[in-house]
DSSP file (Angstrom, degrees, kcal/mol; ACC not computed):
  #  RESIDUE AA STRUCTURE BP1 BP2  ACC     N-H-->O    O-->H-N    N-H-->O    O-->H-N    TCO  KAPPA ALPHA  PHI   PSI    X-CA   Y-CA   Z-CA
    1    1 A M              0   0    0      0, 0.0     2,-1.1     0, 0.0     3,-0.1   0.000 360.0 360.0 360.0 137.6 -157.3 -104.3  -51.6
    2    2 A D     >  -     0   0    0      1,-0.2     4,-2.5     2,-0.1     5,-0.2  -0.783 360.0-178.3 -96.2  94.9 -153.7 -103.3  -51.9
    3    3 A L  H  >>S+     0   0    0     -2,-1.1     4,-2.8     1,-0.2     5,-0.8   0.845  79.6  57.0 -65.4 -35.0 -153.5  -99.9  -50.1
    4    4 A V  I  4>S+     0   0    0      3,-0.2     5,-2.3     2,-0.2     4,-0.4   0.941 112.0  42.5 -61.1 -46.0 -149.8  -99.4  -50.9
    5    5 A K  I  4>S+     0   0    0      3,-0.2     5,-0.7     1,-0.2    -2,-0.2   0.940 119.3  42.8 -65.7 -47.2 -150.6  -99.7  -54.6
    6    6 A N  I  <5S+     0   0    0     -4,-2.5    -2,-0.2     3,-0.1    -1,-0.2   0.841 131.6  19.5 -70.6 -33.9 -153.7  -97.6  -54.6
    7    7 A L  I  X5S+     0   0    0     -4,-2.8     4,-2.2    -5,-0.2     5,-0.5   0.888 128.3  36.1-102.0 -62.3 -152.4  -94.9  -52.3
    8    8 A C  I  ><S+     0   0    0     -5,-0.8     4,-2.1    -4,-0.4     7,-0.3   0.939 120.5  43.7 -64.7 -50.7 -148.6  -94.8  -52.1
    9    9 A V  I  4<S+     0   0    0     -5,-2.3    -1,-0.2     1,-0.2    -3,-0.1   0.900 121.8  39.8 -62.9 -40.7 -147.8  -95.7  -55.7
   10   10 A N  H  4<S+     0   0    0     -5,-0.7    36,-0.3    -6,-0.3    -1,-0.2   0.755 131.2  19.1 -82.1 -25.4 -150.5  -93.4  -57.2
   11   11 A F  H  < S+     0   0    0     -4,-2.2     2,-0.6     1,-0.1    -3,-0.2   0.615 100.0  84.3-123.5 -15.9 -150.2  -90.3  -54.9
   12   12 A C    ><  -     0   0    0     -4,-2.1     3,-0.6    -5,-0.5    73,-0.1  -0.826  40.1-174.7-108.2 118.1 -146.9  -90.2  -53.0
   13   13 A S  T 3  S+     0   0    0     -2,-0.6    -1,-0.1    71,-0.4    72,-0.1   0.620  90.3  57.4 -76.8 -12.3 -143.7  -88.8  -54.6
   14   14 A Y  T 3  S+     0   0    0     70,-0.1    -1,-0.2    -6,-0.1     2,-0.2   0.584  79.1 112.0 -91.9 -12.5 -141.8  -89.9  -51.5
   15   15 A Y    <   -     0   0    0     -3,-0.6     0, 0.0    -7,-0.3     0, 0.0  -0.436  48.7-165.4 -68.6 130.6 -142.7  -93.6  -51.8
   16   16 A K    >   -     0   0    0     -2,-0.2     3,-1.4     3,-0.2     5,-0.1  -0.935   5.1-162.2-118.0 104.0 -139.8  -95.8  -52.8
   17   17 A P  T 3  S+     0   0    0      0, 0.0    -1,-0.1     0, 0.0    -2,-0.0   0.752  89.0  49.1 -63.3 -25.0 -141.1  -99.2  -54.0
   18   18 A L  T 3  S+     0   0    0      2,-0.1     2,-0.5     0, 0.0    -2,-0.0   0.571  92.8  90.3 -90.4  -8.0 -137.7 -101.0  -53.5
   19   19 A K  S <  S-     0   0    0     -3,-1.4     2,-0.8     1,-0.0    -3,-0.2  -0.780  75.2-136.0 -92.5 126.7 -137.2  -99.7  -50.0
   20   20 A K        +     0   0    0     -2,-0.5     2,-0.4     2,-0.0    -2,-0.1  -0.716  33.2 174.1 -82.6 110.1 -138.6 -101.9  -47.2
   21   21 A E        -     0   0    0     -2,-0.8    -2,-0.0     1,-0.1     0, 0.0  -0.962  28.6-171.4-122.4 136.6 -140.3  -99.6  -44.7
   22   22 A E        +     0   0    0     -2,-0.4     2,-0.2     2,-0.0    -1,-0.1   0.681  67.4  85.9 -92.4 -22.8 -142.4 -100.5  -41.8
   23   23 A L        -     0   0    0     44,-0.0     2,-0.4    45,-0.0    -2,-0.1  -0.505  59.0-163.6 -81.7 148.5 -143.6  -97.0  -41.1
   24   24 A A        -     0   0    0     -2,-0.2    44,-0.1     2,-0.0    -2,-0.0  -0.967  25.7-108.0-126.6 146.5 -146.6  -95.5  -42.8
   25   25 A C     >  -     0   0    0     -2,-0.4     4,-2.0     1,-0.1     3,-0.2  -0.235  34.5-106.0 -67.5 163.5 -147.5  -91.8  -43.0
   26   26 A G  H  > S+     0   0    0      1,-0.2     4,-2.3     2,-0.2     5,-0.2   0.852 120.5  55.7 -59.9 -36.0 -150.4  -90.5  -41.0
   27   27 A G  H  > S+     0   0    0      2,-0.2     4,-2.7     1,-0.2    -1,-0.2   0.902 105.4  51.4 -63.9 -41.6 -152.6  -90.2  -44.1
   28   28 A F  H  > S+     0   0    0      1,-0.2     4,-2.6     2,-0.2    -2,-0.2   0.928 110.4  49.6 -59.4 -46.0 -152.0  -93.9  -44.9
   29   29 A V  H  X S+     0   0    0     -4,-2.0     4,-2.3     1,-0.2    -2,-0.2   0.911 112.0  47.6 -61.3 -43.9 -153.1  -94.9  -41.3
   30   30 A V  H  X S+     0   0    0     -4,-2.3     4,-2.6     2,-0.2    -2,-0.2   0.931 112.3  48.6 -65.1 -45.7 -156.2  -92.7  -41.5
   31   31 A V  H  X S+     0   0    0     -4,-2.7     4,-2.4     1,-0.2    -2,-0.2   0.925 111.6  50.4 -60.7 -43.9 -157.2  -94.1  -44.9
   32   32 A K  H  X S+     0   0    0     -4,-2.6     4,-2.7     1,-0.2    -1,-0.2   0.921 111.9  47.2 -60.1 -44.3 -156.7  -97.7  -43.7
   33   33 A R  H  X S+     0   0    0     -4,-2.3     4,-1.7     2,-0.2    -1,-0.2   0.885 109.9  52.8 -67.1 -37.7 -158.8  -97.1  -40.6
   34   34 A L  H  <>S+     0   0    0     -4,-2.6     5,-2.5     2,-0.2    -1,-0.2   0.927 112.2  45.7 -61.7 -43.7 -161.6  -95.4  -42.7
   35   35 A I  H ><5S+     0   0    0     -4,-2.4     3,-1.9     1,-0.2    -2,-0.2   0.923 110.7  52.9 -63.8 -44.5 -161.6  -98.5  -45.0
   36   36 A D  H 3<5S+     0   0    0     -4,-2.7    -1,-0.2     1,-0.3    -2,-0.2   0.802 105.6  55.6 -60.7 -29.0 -161.6 -100.8  -41.9
   37   37 A M  T 3<5S-     0   0    0     -4,-1.7    -1,-0.3    -5,-0.2    -2,-0.2   0.459 126.8-101.4 -83.2  -1.5 -164.6  -98.9  -40.6
   38   38 A G  T < 5 +     0   0    0     -3,-1.9     2,-0.3     1,-0.3    -3,-0.2   0.507  68.5 152.4  97.5   4.9 -166.5  -99.6  -43.8
   39   39 A K      < -     0   0    0     -5,-2.5     2,-0.7    -6,-0.2    -1,-0.3  -0.529  46.5-126.9 -70.9 131.5 -166.1  -96.2  -45.5
   40   40 A K        -     0   0    0     -2,-0.3    -1,-0.1    59,-0.1    -5,-0.0  -0.717  30.6-172.8 -81.2 115.6 -166.2  -96.6  -49.3
   41   41 A I        -     0   0    0     -2,-0.7     2,-0.4   -10,-0.0    -3,-0.0  -0.943  12.4-149.6-116.1 114.9 -163.1  -94.9  -50.6
   42   42 A P        -     0   0    0      0, 0.0     2,-0.9     0, 0.0    57,-0.0  -0.698   6.1-150.5 -84.1 132.5 -162.6  -94.4  -54.4
   43   43 A F        +     0   0    0     -2,-0.4     2,-0.6     2,-0.0    -2,-0.0  -0.799  27.8 162.3-105.0  91.4 -159.0  -94.5  -55.6
   44   44 A E        -     0   0    0     -2,-0.9   -38,-0.0     2,-0.0     0, 0.0  -0.949  39.4-123.0-112.2 117.8 -158.9  -92.3  -58.7
   45   45 A K        +     0   0    0     -2,-0.6     2,-0.3     2,-0.0   -34,-0.1  -0.286  38.8 173.4 -59.7 139.1 -155.4  -91.2  -59.6
   46   46 A S        -     0   0    0    -36,-0.3    47,-0.0     2,-0.1    -1,-0.0  -0.997  38.1-154.9-148.8 146.0 -155.0  -87.4  -59.8
   47   47 A D        +     0   0    0     -2,-0.3    -1,-0.1     2,-0.1    -2,-0.0   0.381  68.9 106.9 -97.5   0.8 -152.2  -84.9  -60.3
   48   48 A R        -     0   0    0      1,-0.0    -2,-0.1    41,-0.0    45,-0.1  -0.288  61.2-141.1 -73.4 162.3 -154.2  -82.3  -58.4
   49   49 A R        -     0   0    0      1,-0.1    -2,-0.1    43,-0.1    40,-0.1  -0.888  31.4 -94.8-115.8 155.5 -153.5  -81.0  -55.0
   50   50 A P        -     0   0    0      0, 0.0    43,-0.1     0, 0.0    -1,-0.1  -0.206  52.7 -85.8 -62.7 161.3 -156.2  -80.2  -52.4
   51   51 A S     >  -     0   0    0     41,-0.3     4,-2.7     1,-0.1     5,-0.2  -0.301  39.1-111.0 -64.3 153.4 -157.3  -76.6  -52.1
   52   52 A P  H  > S+     0   0    0      0, 0.0     4,-2.2     0, 0.0     5,-0.2   0.863 118.9  54.4 -55.4 -37.5 -155.3  -74.3  -49.8
   53   53 A C  H  > S+     0   0    0      2,-0.2     4,-2.0     1,-0.2     5,-0.2   0.923 110.8  44.9 -63.1 -44.1 -158.1  -74.1  -47.3
   54   54 A I  H  > S+     0   0    0      2,-0.2     4,-3.0     1,-0.2     5,-0.2   0.903 110.5  54.4 -66.9 -41.5 -158.3  -77.9  -47.2
   55   55 A E  H  X S+     0   0    0     -4,-2.7     4,-2.5     1,-0.2    -2,-0.2   0.906 108.5  49.7 -59.1 -40.9 -154.5  -78.2  -46.9
   56   56 A E  H  X S+     0   0    0     -4,-2.2     4,-1.3    -5,-0.2    -1,-0.2   0.938 113.6  44.4 -64.0 -47.2 -154.6  -75.9  -43.9
   57   57 A K  H  X S+     0   0    0     -4,-2.0     4,-2.1     1,-0.2    -2,-0.2   0.912 115.6  48.4 -62.3 -42.9 -157.3  -77.8  -42.1
   58   58 A L  H  X>S+     0   0    0     -4,-3.0     4,-3.2     1,-0.2     5,-0.9   0.878 106.1  55.7 -68.7 -38.2 -155.7  -81.1  -42.9
   59   59 A S  H  <5S+     0   0    0     -4,-2.5    -1,-0.2    -5,-0.2    -2,-0.2   0.826 112.5  44.4 -64.9 -28.8 -152.2  -80.0  -41.7
   60   60 A T  H  <5S+     0   0    0     -4,-1.3    -2,-0.2    -5,-0.2    -1,-0.2   0.873 121.5  37.0 -78.7 -40.0 -153.8  -79.1  -38.3
   61   61 A A  H  <5S+     0   0    0     -4,-2.1    -2,-0.2    -5,-0.1    -3,-0.2   0.833 130.9  22.4 -83.0 -34.0 -155.9  -82.3  -38.0
   62   62 A L  T ><5S+     0   0    0     -4,-3.2     3,-1.5    -5,-0.2     4,-0.4   0.881 108.2  63.2-102.7 -49.6 -153.6  -84.9  -39.5
   63   63 A C  G > <S+     0   0    0     -5,-0.9     3,-2.0     1,-0.3     6,-0.3   0.837  93.9  59.0 -58.5 -44.0 -149.9  -83.8  -39.4
   64   64 A P  G 3  S+     0   0    0      0, 0.0    -1,-0.3     0, 0.0     6,-0.1   0.742 107.7  49.7 -60.6 -19.3 -149.2  -83.6  -35.7
   65   65 A T  G <  S+     0   0    0     -3,-1.5    -2,-0.2    -4,-0.1    -3,-0.1   0.492  88.4 106.6 -93.8  -3.8 -150.2  -87.3  -35.3
   66   66 A C  S X  S-     0   0    0     -3,-2.0     3,-1.4    -4,-0.4     4,-0.4  -0.537  71.7-134.8 -80.0 138.6 -148.0  -88.5  -38.1
   67   67 A P  T 3  S+     0   0    0      0, 0.0     4,-0.2     0, 0.0     3,-0.1   0.691 107.0  51.5 -65.7 -16.5 -144.8  -90.4  -37.2
   68   68 A F  T 3>>S+     0   0    0      1,-0.1     4,-1.8     2,-0.1     5,-1.1   0.520  84.5  97.2 -92.9  -6.6 -142.8  -88.3  -39.7
   69   69 A Y  T <45S+     0   0    0     -3,-1.4     4,-0.3    -6,-0.3    -1,-0.1   0.874  80.2  43.1 -54.7 -52.5 -144.1  -84.9  -38.4
   70   70 A E  T  45S-     0   0    0     -4,-0.4    -1,-0.2     1,-0.1    -2,-0.1   0.860 134.7  -2.6 -72.1 -37.6 -141.2  -83.7  -36.1
   71   71 A S  T  45S+     0   0    0     -4,-0.2    -2,-0.2    -3,-0.1    -1,-0.1   0.566 128.4  45.8-134.1  -9.9 -138.1  -84.5  -38.1
   72   72 A D  T  <5S+     0   0    0     -4,-1.8     2,-0.8    -5,-0.1    -3,-0.2   0.424  77.0 102.5-120.1   1.4 -138.8  -86.3  -41.4
   73   73 A C     >< -     0   0    0     -5,-1.1     4,-3.0    -4,-0.3     5,-0.2  -0.773  44.1-170.8 -96.0 108.1 -141.7  -84.3  -43.0
   74   74 A D  H  > S+     0   0    0     -2,-0.8     4,-2.4     1,-0.2     8,-0.3   0.884  86.9  58.2 -60.8 -39.0 -140.5  -82.1  -45.8
   75   75 A Y  H  4>S+     0   0    0      8,-0.3     5,-3.5     2,-0.2     7,-0.3   0.916 114.9  35.2 -59.0 -45.4 -143.9  -80.5  -46.1
   76   76 A I  H >45S+     0   0    0      3,-0.2     3,-1.7     2,-0.2    -2,-0.2   0.925 117.2  51.9 -75.2 -45.9 -143.9  -79.4  -42.5
   77   77 A L  H 3<5S+     0   0    0     -4,-3.0    -2,-0.2     1,-0.3    -3,-0.2   0.816 114.9  43.3 -62.5 -30.3 -140.2  -78.6  -42.2
   78   78 A Q  T ><5S-     0   0    0     -4,-2.4     3,-1.7    -5,-0.2    -1,-0.3   0.169 114.5-118.2-101.2  17.1 -140.4  -76.4  -45.3
   79   79 A E  T < 5S-     0   0    0     -3,-1.7    -3,-0.2     1,-0.3    -4,-0.1   0.855  76.2 -42.1  50.8  46.8 -143.6  -74.8  -44.1
   80   80 A G  T 3 <S+     0   0    0     -5,-3.5    -1,-0.3    -6,-0.2    -4,-0.1   0.407 115.2 107.0  88.0  -2.0 -145.8  -75.9  -47.0
   81   81 A D    <   +     0   0    0     -3,-1.7     2,-0.2    -6,-0.3    -2,-0.1   0.726  69.6  67.3 -82.0 -20.8 -143.2  -75.2  -49.8
   82   82 A A  S    S-     0   0    0     -8,-0.3    -4,-0.0    -7,-0.3    -2,-0.0  -0.582 100.5 -91.7 -92.4 160.5 -142.5  -79.0  -50.3
   83   83 A R        -     0   0    0     -2,-0.2    -8,-0.3     1,-0.1    -9,-0.1  -0.511  44.3-122.9 -69.4 135.2 -145.0  -81.4  -51.7
   84   84 A P        -     0   0    0      0, 0.0   -71,-0.4     0, 0.0   -70,-0.1  -0.270  36.4 -85.6 -72.0 167.9 -147.0  -83.2  -49.0
   85   85 A C     >  -     0   0    0    -73,-0.1     4,-2.4     1,-0.1     5,-0.2  -0.192  40.0-104.8 -68.7 166.2 -147.0  -87.0  -48.7
   86   86 A G  H  > S+     0   0    0      1,-0.2     4,-3.0     2,-0.2     5,-0.2   0.857 119.5  55.4 -63.1 -37.3 -149.4  -89.1  -50.7
   87   87 A G  H  > S+     0   0    0      2,-0.2     4,-2.4     1,-0.2    -1,-0.2   0.904 109.6  47.3 -62.5 -40.5 -151.7  -89.8  -47.7
   88   88 A F  H  > S+     0   0    0      2,-0.2     4,-2.5     1,-0.2    -2,-0.2   0.942 114.2  46.6 -64.0 -49.2 -152.1  -86.1  -47.1
   89   89 A I  H  X S+     0   0    0     -4,-2.4     4,-2.3     2,-0.2    -2,-0.2   0.936 114.0  48.0 -59.7 -48.0 -152.8  -85.4  -50.8
   90   90 A F  H  X S+     0   0    0     -4,-3.0     4,-2.2     1,-0.2    -1,-0.2   0.929 112.8  46.8 -62.2 -47.0 -155.3  -88.2  -51.1
   91   91 A L  H  X S+     0   0    0     -4,-2.4     4,-2.5    -5,-0.2    -1,-0.2   0.902 111.0  54.0 -61.4 -39.5 -157.2  -87.3  -47.9
   92   92 A G  H  X S+     0   0    0     -4,-2.5     4,-2.9     1,-0.2   -41,-0.3   0.899 108.3  48.4 -61.3 -40.8 -157.3  -83.7  -49.1
   93   93 A L  H  X S+     0   0    0     -4,-2.3     4,-1.9     2,-0.2     6,-0.2   0.879 110.4  51.5 -67.1 -37.3 -158.8  -84.7  -52.4
   94   94 A L  H  X>S+     0   0    0     -4,-2.2     5,-1.8     2,-0.2     6,-1.1   0.901 112.4  46.8 -63.6 -39.9 -161.4  -86.8  -50.6
   95   95 A L  H ><5S+     0   0    0     -4,-2.5     3,-1.1     1,-0.2    -2,-0.2   0.933 110.4  52.1 -65.3 -46.7 -162.2  -83.8  -48.4
   96   96 A D  H 3<5S+     0   0    0     -4,-2.9    -2,-0.2     1,-0.3    -1,-0.2   0.856 112.1  46.5 -57.3 -36.7 -162.4  -81.5  -51.5
   97   97 A S  H 3<5S-     0   0    0     -4,-1.9    -1,-0.3    -5,-0.2    -2,-0.2   0.529 112.5-118.3 -87.5  -5.5 -164.8  -83.9  -53.2
   98   98 A G  T <<5S+     0   0    0     -3,-1.1    -3,-0.2    -4,-0.6    -2,-0.1   0.583  78.6 124.1  81.8   9.8 -167.0  -84.3  -50.1
   99   99 A I  S   <S+     0   0    0     -5,-1.8     2,-0.3    -6,-0.2    -4,-0.2   0.868  84.2  11.6 -70.4 -35.8 -166.4  -88.0  -49.7
  100  100 A I  S    S-     0   0    0     -6,-1.1     2,-0.3    -9,-0.2    -2,-0.2  -0.867  76.3-135.8-129.5 167.8 -165.1  -87.5  -46.2
  101  101 A C    >>  -     0   0    0     -2,-0.3     3,-1.4    -3,-0.1     4,-0.9  -0.821  32.4-103.7-119.8 165.7 -165.2  -84.5  -43.8
  102  102 A I  H 3> S+     0   0    0     -2,-0.3     4,-2.5     1,-0.3     3,-0.4   0.804 119.8  62.2 -60.7 -29.4 -162.5  -83.2  -41.6
  103  103 A D  H 3> S+     0   0    0      1,-0.2     4,-2.4     2,-0.2    -1,-0.3   0.806  94.5  61.9 -66.6 -28.0 -164.2  -84.7  -38.6
  104  104 A D  H <4 S+     0   0    0     -3,-1.4    -1,-0.2     2,-0.2    -2,-0.2   0.880 109.9  41.2 -61.6 -36.6 -163.6  -88.2  -40.2
  105  105 A V  H >< S+     0   0    0     -4,-0.9     3,-1.1    -3,-0.4    -2,-0.2   0.913 116.1  48.3 -75.3 -45.6 -159.8  -87.4  -40.0
  106  106 A R  H 3< S+     0   0    0     -4,-2.5    -2,-0.2     1,-0.2    -3,-0.2   0.834 109.7  52.7 -64.5 -33.5 -160.0  -85.9  -36.5
  107  107 A N  T 3< S+     0   0    0     -4,-2.4     2,-0.3    -5,-0.2    -1,-0.2   0.361  76.6 117.9 -91.8   6.6 -162.0  -88.7  -35.0
  108  108 A I    <         0   0    0     -3,-1.1   -78,-0.1     1,-0.1    -3,-0.0  -0.588 360.0 360.0 -73.4 129.9 -159.8  -91.6  -36.1
  109  109 A E              0   0    0     -2,-0.3    -1,-0.1   -79,-0.1   -79,-0.0   0.418 360.0 360.0 -99.3 360.0 -158.4  -93.4  -33.1
């Protein structure tokens, strides 16, 4: 499975396909680990955003562990006024649909 194509290309407005990046957002890392653990993750493209309640829970559980959190995350730096990264959006949609729960995000090592 091509996680970059399924996740970054479909959900992330910050993804630059011609830019060679070694870093992945925290959401990408969590989705990859969930897949590696055997979780069935459906990749259905959506223009929706997660519900505000889910965004709040996810920003607490996911964002502080993300390598972009402190200085490179527009969503955090602009206090939720900027669009979140694709990994955040995708995980939020999975949470909204009940495919995963917030503990799945919190318990990723």
